[in-house]
NUBAMI-97665 format. One record per residue: residue in one letter; x negated, y, z negated of N, C-alpha, C, O, CB in turn. Coordinates in steps of 0.001 Angstrom, whole numbers, plus 500000, padded with zeros to 6 digits. Glycine has a CB too. Layout:
AXYZXYZXYZXYZXYZ/...
END
This chain:
M543757853489414930543389853357413544543822851968413066544927851507413353544032854486412683/S542923851321412334543283849982411874542349849527410752541301850117410488543238848981413043/L542781848467410122542001847838409051540837847073409658541008846340410632542886846891408195/D539665847242409088538482846477409473538161845563408283537447845960407362537248847428409850/K538694844342408315538548843422407180537088843124406830536774842804405683539263842126407482/D536212843227407804534794842977407550534182844037406630533118843819406051534028842932408869/K534846845170406498534345846252405646534844846154404200534358846872403326534752847591406229/L535810845269403949536286845103402572535161844505401722534403843668402211537562844193402525/P535045844917400472533998844352399632534268842883399354535428842472399333533885845126398319/P533223842074399139533447840684398750534295840648397474534124841478396581532091839939398538/A535191839694397403536144839638396286535456839630394928535851840375394032537020838409396413/L534441838806394766533769838698393470533155840047393085533273840473391936532677837595393510/T532511840709394020531924842025393776532996843037393434532830843826392504531129842494394989/Y534088843026394169535166843972393923535742843811392520535872844790391784536264843797394959/Y536088842577392149536717842361390839535770842722389701536212843239388676537167840903390697/E534502842465389859533538842868388844533451844386388747533262844926387657532162842279389153/S533588845082389878533552846551389874534793847142389202534802848311388817533435847082391310/Q535825846334389066537054846777388416537046846444386930538079846525386266538267846141389086/D535887846073386411535703845735385002536538844543384555536983844476383409536038846920384151/L536743843614385465537430842366385113536377841307384825535538841006385675538398841900386259/K536423840756383647535506839685383298536150838366383728537144837925383150535172839692381761/L535566837754384745536109836493385251535591835346384400534386835182384213535733836280386742/I536522834559383893536206833476382979536416832142383680537402831961384395537066833566381703/G535509831225383481535649829879384042534841829683385289534053830541385688537080829586384336/S535048828537385902534356828208387150535346827472388037536472827192387627533063827341386893/G534936827174389207535834826496390129536517827473391061536115828631391174536868825703389367/A537549826995391723538217827782392746538951828990392176539002830028392836539181826917393501/W539511828898390998540258829983390386539639830354389041539233829480388276541735829593390212/R539570831646388759539022832142387489540119832885386742541110833304387340537784833074387725/N539945833046385449540903833762384608540356835120384233539142835316384184541235832957383346/A541255836065383965540876837415383514542043838031382766543186837597382907540455838320384717/I541743839050381969542787839833381327543495840642382433542840841294383247542191840778380195/C544809840590382451545576841263383484545673842758383207546076843155382114546967840655383591/P545312843595384181545412845046383993546810845607384239547033846805384067544443845735384903/F547746844761384637549084845228384991550086845192383844551225845632384000549607844412386113/H549669844670382694550539844647381521549659844512380278548460844259380388551585843476381606/E550248844679379113549514844485377865549183843010377746550067842196377478550336844982376627/D547950842663377937547523841271377954546485841044376871545521841801376752546960840883379336/T546688839993376080545713839668375032544978838372375334543870838151374844546404839566373676/K545594837517376136544961836277376568544896836306378092545838836764378740545745835011376046/P543810835828378666543675835881380128544831835177380845544947833952380798542351835251380550/S545666835951381496546803835394382227546693835632383728547492835102384500548096835992381710/L545713836421384143545516836704385558544593835651386150543499835411385641544936838127385767/R545042835031387224544239834047387941543720834709389207544477835337389946545066832755388272/I542412834563389451541768835200390601540961834171391373540204833392390794540863836369390151/H541133834180392681540313833337393553539131834213393994539320835131394793541148832776394809/P537929833948393495536803834861393716536271834901395147535406835724395448535696834488392812/F536745834067396007536255834069397380537269834690398345536884835457399227535924832647397816/S538554834371398191539564834959399067540075836284398520540548837133399276540726833994399255/G539978836461397195540492837680396577541925837563396112542455838494395505540381838812397530/A542562836442396383543947836252395947544039836335394426543099835971393719544494834895396443/F545183836819393925545368836928392494546833836674392141547728836905392953544916838310391992/A547059836199390927548423835985390434548394835991388919547584835304388296549021834647390971/C549291836778388330549402836806386885550507835852386465551630835925386963549678838239386371/M550181834971385557551140833981385092552137834581384086553139833947383752550402832804384462/A551863835785383614552755836417382626553675837469383247554889837415383051551930837060381521/C553115838423383992553950839523384513554394839322385958555277840033386437553197840823384409/G553786838356386662554186838070388038553479838874389118553766838706390303555619838292388165/A552550839752388719551784840494389741551016839511390603550404838574390090550805841520389086/K551045839720391918550326838791392799550026839443394118550664840422394505551129837513393022/G549049838892394806548667839364396128547625838458396734547081837582396062548149840791396064/G547349838670398010546488837764398733545038838171398894544225837389399388547040837559400026/D544697839408398477543317839843398663543023841076397814543895841570397098543041840139400144/V541790841567397899541394842732397091542151843983397510542368844873396688539886842978397207/L542550844067398750543303845212399223544661845275398512545079846345398069543489845143400756/A545337844150398404546620844106397693546430844452396220547263845150395643547270842714397831/F545354843978395605545066844291394211544859845800394043545405846414393126543819843513393726/H544072846379394931543763847811394872545040848636395035545252849604394304542732848193395965/Q545878848260395977547145848955396189547990848926394927548530849952394513547917848328397355/L548105847768394320548946847605393129548364848339391928549085849040391219549115846124392797/K547076848182391700546443848794390521546489850315390570546719850956389545544997848334390402/Y546277850893391727546188852339391858547425852974392504547420854159392835544973852690392659/S548492852166392682549749852658393269549494853408394576549928854545394763550482853576392275/M548783852738395463548412853355396741549163852735397907549552851568397878546916853229396972/R549353853551398931549863853021400179548750852197400847547574852349400517550361854173401114/F549129851343401772548187850468402452547021851242403062545860850918402813548900849681403527/I547328852256403853546278853009404537545353853689403536544138853704403729546891854050405478/D545916854253402467545097854926401454544174853938400747543024854264400455545991855636400426/A544670852734400470543836851712399836542713851269400797541575851063400374544707850489399409/C543039851128402070542014850778403064540917851825403105539732851493403128542640850623404456/K541313853090403115540337854176403146539509854194401875538296854391401933541035855522403337/A540146853990400721539438854008399445538377852901399382537338853062398742540435853853398285/L538648851792400046537708850663400034536754850701401245535938849799401429538485849331400020/G536868851737402050535967851893403202536242850944404340535346850628405122534566851712402769/A537489850481404442537819849492405460538792850008406518539432849225407220538396848278404805/W538895851331406626539786851901407629538945852490408738538044853288408484540722852974407015/K539236852099409967538449852648411067539358853478411981540461853078412355537749851510411869/E538847854604412300539568855516413212539196855120414620538027854878414921539221857036412937/Q540180855058415470539946854734416873540407855907417712541535856381417573540681853425417289/Y539549856360418565539893857473419418539872857016420866538928856363421311538933858654419197/A540912857362421585540992857017422996540188858031423813540270859237423578542471856972423470/N539418857531424764538685858414425673539549858693426880539995857770427562537329857792426101/H539784859960427143540606860317428297539756860932429360540264861303430419541724861269427907/
END
């Protein structure tokens, strides 16, 4: 059993599916942070790698999997399965 990174959704698609309105252009975009009461966009998101960092509360991670784990309080394997990126491997005997 292992993570199949090719099955993770593209970062831009994933963040839009999470109802995050990405503001700006360029390598990093801004959004309202879902991890704290945010009134001004303090979450920075890299729409291609999926990396994110909140300048206010300190939430951060390197990809959409880390975001999903944090947002939904999931274990790694559960987040992989929720995003359809977990593959079961069976040994042939």
